[in-house]
C-alpha positions in Angstrom: 33.9 -11.8 5.5 34.1 -15.3 3.8 31.8 -17.7 2.0 30.5 -18.9 5.3 29.5 -15.5 6.6 25.7 -15.2 7.1 23.8 -11.9 7.4 20.3 -12.6 8.8 17.6 -9.9 8.5 14.6 -10.0 10.8 13.1 -7.3 12.9 12.8 -9.5 16.0 15.7 -11.4 17.6 17.1 -12.0 21.1 15.9 -10.9 23.7 12.5 -10.3 22.0 10.0 -12.8 23.4 8.0 -13.4 20.2 8.0 -16.8 18.6 9.9 -15.9 15.5 12.6 -14.4 17.7 12.8 -17.5 19.9 13.1 -19.8 16.9 15.9 -18.0 15.2 17.6 -17.1 18.4 17.8 -20.9 19.0 18.9 -22.1 15.6 21.5 -19.4 14.6 23.8 -20.3 17.5 23.8 -23.9 16.1 25.0 -22.5 12.8 27.6 -20.6 14.7 28.9 -23.8 16.3 29.1 -25.3 12.8 31.6 -22.6 11.7 29.3 -19.9 10.3 30.1 -16.3 11.1 26.7 -14.9 11.8 25.6 -11.3 11.9 22.0 -10.3 12.6 20.3 -7.1 11.6 17.3 -6.7 13.9 15.3 -4.0 15.7 14.8 -3.2 19.3 12.4 -5.5 21.1 9.3 -4.1 22.8 10.3 -5.5 26.2 11.0 -3.9 29.6 14.6 -2.5 29.7 15.0 -2.4 25.9 16.2 1.2 26.2 19.3 -0.1 27.9 20.1 -2.5 25.1 23.2 -1.6 23.0 22.9 -1.1 19.3 25.7 -3.6 18.8 26.6 -6.6 20.9 28.1 -10.0 20.7 25.7 -12.7 21.9 26.6 -16.5 21.8 29.2 -15.7 19.2 26.6 -13.8 17.0 27.1 -10.2 16.1 23.8 -8.4 16.7 23.3 -5.0 15.1 20.0 -3.4 16.2 18.6 -1.0 13.6 16.0 1.8 13.7 14.3 3.6 16.5 13.5 2.3 20.0 9.8 2.2 19.4 7.0 0.2 21.1 5.9 -1.5 17.9 2.3 -2.4 19.1 1.4 0.8 20.8 -0.3 2.4 17.7 -0.2 2.3 13.9 2.0 5.4 14.0 4.5 3.6 16.2 4.4 0.6 14.0 5.0 2.7 10.9 7.9 4.6 12.5 9.4 1.3 13.6 9.2 -0.3 10.2 10.5 2.7 8.3 13.5 3.4 10.6 14.4 -0.3 10.8 14.2 -1.0 7.1 16.0 2.3 6.2 19.0 1.4 8.3 19.0 -2.2 7.1 19.3 -0.9 3.5 22.2 1.3 4.4 24.0 -1.5 6.2 23.5 -4.0 3.5 25.1 -1.6 1.0 28.2 -1.6 3.1 28.7 -5.3 3.4 31.2 -7.2 1.4 29.7 -8.8 -1.7 30.6 -12.4 -0.8 28.5 -12.4 2.4 25.3 -14.5 2.2 22.0 -12.6 2.9 19.1 -14.4 4.4 15.8 -12.5 5.2 12.4 -13.4 6.5 9.0 -11.8 6.3 9.3 -9.8 9.5 8.3 -7.2 8.7 6.6 -8.1 5.4 8.3 -5.3 3.5 11.8 -6.7 4.2 12.3 -8.2 0.6 11.8 -4.7 -0.9 14.7 -3.3 1.0 16.9 -6.4 0.4 16.1 -6.4 -3.3 16.9 -2.7 -3.5 20.3 -3.2 -1.8 21.0 -6.4 -3.8 20.2 -4.6 -7.1 23.1 -2.1 -6.6 25.7 -4.9 -5.9 24.4 -6.9 -7.9 23.7 -10.1 -6.1 20.9 -12.5 -5.1 19.7 -13.2 -1.6 17.9 -16.0 0.2 14.4 -15.3 1.5 12.0 -17.3 3.6 8.3 -16.7 3.8 6.9 -17.2 7.3 3.6 -15.7 6.1 2.4 -14.1 2.9 1.2 -10.5 2.7 -1.0 -8.8 1.7 -2.8 -12.1 1.1 -3.3 -12.7 4.8 -4.9 -9.4 5.4 -7.1 -9.8 2.3 -8.3 -13.2 3.6 -9.3 -11.7 6.9 -11.2 -8.9 5.2 -8.8 -6.2 6.5 -7.8 -5.1 2.9 -9.7 -5.0 -0.4 -7.9 -7.0 -3.1 -8.7 -4.3 -5.7 -7.5 -1.3 -3.8 -4.7 0.8 -5.1 -2.7 0.1 -1.9 -2.9 -3.6 -2.5 -2.0 -3.3 -6.2 1.1 -1.3 -5.4 2.1 -3.7 -2.5 1.8 -6.7 -4.8 3.7 -5.0 -7.6 6.6 -4.3 -5.2 6.4 -7.9 -4.0 6.7 -9.2 -7.6 9.7 -7.0 -8.3 11.5 -8.0 -5.1 10.7 -11.7 -5.3 12.3 -11.8 -8.7 15.6 -10.8 -7.1 15.4 -13.4 -4.3 17.0 -16.8 -5.2 16.5 -19.2 -3.6 13.1 -18.8 -1.9 11.9 -20.9 1.0 8.4 -21.3 2.5 7.4 -22.4 5.9 4.4 -24.4 4.6 3.9 -26.7 1.6 0.6 -25.0 1.1 2.4 -21.7 0.5 4.3 -22.9 -2.6 1.2 -23.0 -5.0 0.1 -19.6 -3.8 3.5 -18.0 -4.4 3.7 -19.6 -7.8 0.2 -18.5 -8.7 0.2 -15.0 -7.4 3.8 -14.0 -8.0 5.1 -16.3 -10.7 8.0 -17.7 -8.7 9.3 -20.8 -10.5 9.2 -24.1 -8.6 12.9 -24.5 -9.2 13.6 -21.5 -7.0 11.4 -22.6 -4.1 11.7 -25.1 -1.4 9.8 -26.2 1.7 11.7 -25.3 4.9 9.7 -26.2 8.0 10.2 -24.6 11.4 11.5 -26.4 14.4 11.1 -26.3 18.2 12.8 -23.5 20.0 13.1 -25.8 23.1 15.2 -28.9 22.9 14.0 -32.0 24.6 15.6 -35.4 25.2 12.3 -37.0 26.3 8.8 -35.6 26.8 8.2 -34.4 30.4 5.5 -36.4 32.1 2.3 -34.5 33.1 2.9 -35.2 36.8 6.4 -33.8 36.7 5.4 -30.3 35.6 5.6 -27.7 38.4 2.5 -26.1 36.9 0.2 -29.1 37.5 0.3 -28.4 41.3 0.6 -24.6 40.9 -2.5 -24.3 38.7 -4.5 -27.0 40.5 -4.6 -29.5 37.6 -4.1 -32.8 39.4 -6.7 -35.3 38.5 -7.9 -33.3 35.4 -7.8 -34.0 31.7 -6.1 -30.8 30.6 -6.7 -29.2 27.2 -4.2 -26.5 26.6 -3.8 -23.6 24.2 -0.3 -22.0 24.4 0.9 -19.1 22.3 -0.1 -15.9 20.6 -3.8 -15.2 20.4 -3.7 -13.0 17.3 -5.5 -12.2 14.1 -4.8 -15.7 12.6 -6.4 -17.5 15.5 -10.0 -18.5 16.2 -10.1 -18.3 20.0 -13.9 -17.9 20.2 -14.6 -21.4 19.0 -12.4 -22.8 21.7 -14.3 -20.7 24.3 -17.6 -22.0 23.0 -16.4 -25.6 23.2 -15.3 -25.1 26.7 -18.7 -23.6 27.7 -20.5 -26.6 26.2 -18.2 -29.0 28.2 -18.4 -27.0 31.5 -20.5 -29.7 33.2 -17.8 -32.3 32.7 -15.7 -31.9 35.9 -12.9 -34.0 34.4 -12.0 -31.6 31.7 -10.0 -28.4 32.4 -9.0 -25.8 29.7 -5.8 -23.8 30.2 -5.2 -20.9 27.8 -1.6 -19.4 28.0 -0.5 -16.4 26.1 -1.6 -13.0 24.9 -2.6 -11.1 21.8 -5.3 -8.9 20.3 -7.9 -11.6 20.4 -7.4 -12.6 24.1 -9.5 -9.9 25.6 -12.5 -10.5 23.4 -12.2 -14.3 24.1 -12.1 -13.7 27.9 -15.2 -11.4 27.6 -17.0 -14.1 25.6 -16.1 -16.7 28.3 -17.7 -14.5 30.9 -20.8 -13.9 28.8 -21.6 -17.5 27.9 -20.2 -19.0 31.2 -17.0 -21.0 30.7 -15.6 -21.2 34.2 -13.5 -24.3 33.2 -11.0 -22.0 31.5 -7.8 -20.8 33.2 -6.2 -17.8 31.6 -2.5 -17.6 32.1 0.2 -15.2 30.8 3.2 -16.2 28.8 5.8 -18.2 30.8 9.6 -17.5 30.3 11.2 -19.6 27.5 13.2 -21.6 30.1 9.8 -22.8 31.6 8.1 -23.5 28.3 8.7 -27.2 28.3 7.1 -27.5 31.8 4.1 -25.4 30.8 3.5 -27.4 27.7 3.8 -30.6 29.8 0.9 -29.4 32.0 -1.5 -30.8 29.4 -2.8 -34.0 27.9 -4.2 -32.5 24.7 -2.9 -29.4 22.9 -5.0 -27.0 20.8 -3.9 -25.2 17.6 -5.9 -22.7 15.5 -5.8 -21.1 12.1 -8.8 -19.2 10.8 -10.6 -20.2 7.5 -9.1 -18.9 4.3 -5.5 -18.7 5.7 -4.2 -21.9 4.2 -1.2 -21.0 2.1 -0.8 -17.7 4.0 0.5 -18.7 7.5 1.7 -21.6 9.6 1.3 -21.4 13.4 4.9 -22.2 14.5 3.6 -23.3 17.9 2.9 -26.7 16.2 6.6 -27.6 16.5 6.8 -26.9 20.2 3.7 -29.0 20.7 5.4 -31.9 18.8 8.5 -31.5 21.0 6.3 -31.7 24.2 5.1 -35.1 23.1 1.4 -34.2 23.3 -1.6 -35.2 21.1 -2.7 -32.3 18.9 -6.3 -31.1 18.1 -5.9 -28.7 15.2 -8.8 -26.4 14.3 -7.4 -25.4 10.9 -8.3 -25.5 7.2 -8.1 -29.0 5.8 -5.6 -28.0 3.0 -3.3 -26.2 5.4 0.3 -27.2 6.3 -0.8 -28.0 9.9 -3.5 -30.3 8.7 -1.1 -32.0 6.3 1.5 -32.5 9.1 -0.9 -33.7 11.8 -2.5 -36.3 9.4 0.8 -37.3 7.9 2.2 -38.0 11.4 -1.0 -39.4 12.8 -0.3 -37.4 16.0 -3.8 -35.8 16.4 -7.0 -34.8 14.8 -8.0 -32.0 12.4 -11.3 -30.1 12.8 -12.6 -27.4 10.5 -12.5 -23.8 11.9 -15.7 -22.8 13.6 -17.1 -26.4 14.1 -17.9 -26.2 17.8 -19.8 -29.5 17.9 -17.0 -31.6 16.3 -14.5 -29.9 18.5 -16.4 -30.9 21.6 -16.8 -34.4 20.3 -13.1 -34.8 19.7 -12.1 -33.4 23.1 -14.5 -35.9 24.8 -13.1 -38.7 22.7 -9.5 -37.9 23.7 -10.5 -37.6 27.3 -12.1 -41.0 27.4 -9.3 -42.8 25.5 -6.1 -42.1 27.3 -4.2 -44.9 25.4 -5.0 -43.2 22.1 -4.0 -39.8 23.5 -0.7 -41.1 24.8 0.2 -43.0 21.5 -0.5 -39.9 19.5 1.7 -37.9 21.9 4.5 -40.5 21.4 4.2 -40.0 17.6 4.4 -36.3 18.1 7.7 -36.5 19.9 9.2 -39.0 17.5 8.4 -36.6 14.6 10.0 -33.8 16.5 13.1 -35.9 17.2 13.6 -37.0 13.6 12.2 -34.0 11.6 11.9 -30.8 13.6 14.9 -30.7 16.0 17.4 -27.8 16.0 20.0 -30.1 14.5 17.7 -31.0 11.6 16.7 -27.3 11.2 20.3 -26.3 10.9 20.9 -29.0 8.3 18.0 -27.6 6.3 19.1 -24.0 6.5 22.7 -24.9 5.5 21.4 -26.7 2.5 19.3 -23.7 1.6 22.2 -21.3 2.0 24.4 -23.4 -0.3 22.0 -22.4 -3.1 22.5 -18.6 -2.6 
């Protein structure tokens, strides 16, 4: 190995369909083209046919080493625990065997990754680069899933503090994360930097609405389409979107399309039936190669982050929405990274989580002012092109790695 050898640690990677996998599976080949020798320590994806995947393979010039058991991560808590323990245990052993000059770069997937990297680094000794995609256990505390005073949380935070002291440098996906990490874990500002995500799908120009195959396929011609695309998980307030759609059901111009899956989708569909929201189409995830076309089948894109999660998580779907050249209606906390970005770029509007009335008013305003909607979409794409492309992301990661 040499000084430009990168070892990336993340449980999800190609061909896993999750957003984190897609993002890093897109940017690491760009680093490879720039002369980096890249090795990925990942797990086995929970996709059909994963049992046939080899533990080691060469993909786009990247050496992939799959670690741990072939476990369906989301089947149960037991499966999740087995997946985490087996993955992290093997990662620790493999890190111990790597030459000291290799650069280690890990992310919070799973959230216990820094413990294992710090333990391996302690025996070398060496530092490692680490990036926060989200912050735990703070996210689960904010959602009421964990009590901040519990023994489990105290131990978790203590191990976090110990491992974060070993990481240098540290990057955060959102600017709103930096004060939280400094306040809760005492990470000096000099060791932290803001490293935003990027779009997993490259685009030369935004695809016009009429050019998307899904417009005809889903019967959207002549409609003003409001789209949510992505994971419908713990972080996201799908119920408010459903209630807004129900209130607007008598406006025949407006059609909602919700694409994706997650633990909050089923409850949102059930609510849509109960309160009568027939103007919502529910669609499954589309393959990555069709993502640009599915995003283009919209005029206005929706993004959600529940109250209290500022500083904890940043929905990475934001950057794909920018690349699609669409206006953004963000239902997020005012102090969050998404709100900062949307307002800074003037590419959409921010609404507080849970505010159904304002959400409806903004959707109506966008539907009645097509010029404003288009101009905000143009600003979205220009921001993607100049700030959030794969090329810019690779520049940012290379700058970050030079500090390790």
